[in-house]
C-alpha positions as a printed Julia matrix, in Angstrom:
106×3 Matrix{Float64}:
 193.59  -59.44   81.32
 191.56  -58.45   78.29
 188.4   -59.93   79.8
 188.84  -57.87   82.97
 189.28  -54.66   80.96
 186.16  -55.43   78.91
 184.24  -56.08   82.13
 185.31  -52.67   83.46
 184.19  -51.14   80.16
 180.77  -52.81   80.38
 180.34  -51.61   83.97
 181.21  -48.05   82.91
 178.88  -48.04   79.88
 175.61  -47.07   81.57
 173.39  -47.0    78.49
 174.81  -50.17   76.87
 175.54  -48.56   73.49
 179.23  -49.63   73.46
 180.29  -45.97   73.51
 181.37  -44.05   76.55
 180.38  -40.5    77.34
 183.03  -38.27   78.87
 181.82  -39.02   82.4
 181.64  -42.76   81.68
 185.15  -42.63   80.21
 186.5   -40.85   83.29
 184.92  -43.51   85.53
 186.37  -46.24   83.3
 189.86  -44.72   83.48
 189.61  -44.29   87.27
 188.67  -47.96   87.65
 191.42  -49.04   85.25
 194.08  -47.0    87.08
 192.93  -48.34   90.44
 193.24  -51.88   89.12
 196.73  -51.13   87.76
 197.81  -49.61   91.1
 196.67  -52.75   92.91
 198.72  -54.85   90.49
 201.81  -52.7    91.0
 201.53  -52.95   94.77
 201.19  -56.73   94.53
 204.29  -56.93   92.31
 206.31  -54.82   94.75
 205.1   -56.9    97.69
 205.97  -60.08   95.83
 209.45  -58.84   94.89
 210.5   -57.31   98.19
 208.64  -59.41  100.78
 207.25  -62.71   99.57
 210.16  -63.97   97.43
 212.83  -63.13  100.07
 210.74  -64.85  102.77
 210.36  -67.96  100.62
 214.11  -67.86   99.79
 214.93  -67.81  103.5
 212.62  -70.76  104.06
 214.22  -72.69  101.17
 217.69  -71.94  102.58
 216.66  -73.19  106.04
 215.13  -76.32  104.53
 218.23  -77.1   102.45
 220.56  -76.45  105.41
 218.56  -78.76  107.67
 217.69  -81.54  105.2
 220.43  -81.47  102.56
 223.58  -80.28  104.32
 225.94  -81.55  101.64
 224.1   -79.62   98.96
 224.42  -76.46  101.04
 228.13  -77.15  101.62
 228.75  -77.52   97.88
 226.8   -74.35   97.09
 228.65  -72.44   99.82
 232.04  -73.28   98.3
 231.29  -70.82   95.5
 230.85  -67.32   96.84
 227.38  -65.94   96.1
 226.06  -69.09   94.44
 223.91  -70.32   97.34
 221.88  -67.09   97.77
 221.37  -66.9    94.01
 220.15  -70.48   93.82
 217.84  -70.02   96.81
 216.42  -66.79   95.33
 215.92  -68.47   91.95
 214.09  -71.41   93.51
 211.97  -69.01   95.59
 211.08  -66.94   92.51
 210.05  -70.1    90.67
 207.92  -71.33   93.58
 206.2   -67.96   94.1
 205.55  -67.73   90.36
 203.71  -71.07   90.5
 201.42  -69.91   93.32
 197.87  -69.01   92.37
 197.09  -65.36   91.6
 197.21  -62.75   93.01
 200.44  -63.81   94.78
 201.96  -65.73   91.9
 201.45  -65.91   88.17
 199.5   -69.13   88.36
 195.92  -69.61   87.32
 193.28  -67.79   89.32
 191.23  -70.2    91.4
 188.31  -67.96   92.24
């Protein structure tokens, strides 16, 4: 967020003059790139590990608790996995950061 970038800037500005020297700028960019890399890794983890795991859990829950719903979804080829993945994406998105897009709680 903007506040996080400004905080990185303030940490990099050693003499508090709101201008960065070349060394301060390099440190700022290193910190900014590290933060961006962490965000990318979290997005990849969310997309390829967390959402599929939640989708599998949603599918198991629907199959055990709402069998008729699963039967209706299964009549249409490919609809059930799409619905389960959509529900999982929604649920993961509502989780607090850094896993989801929800509000940070720390």
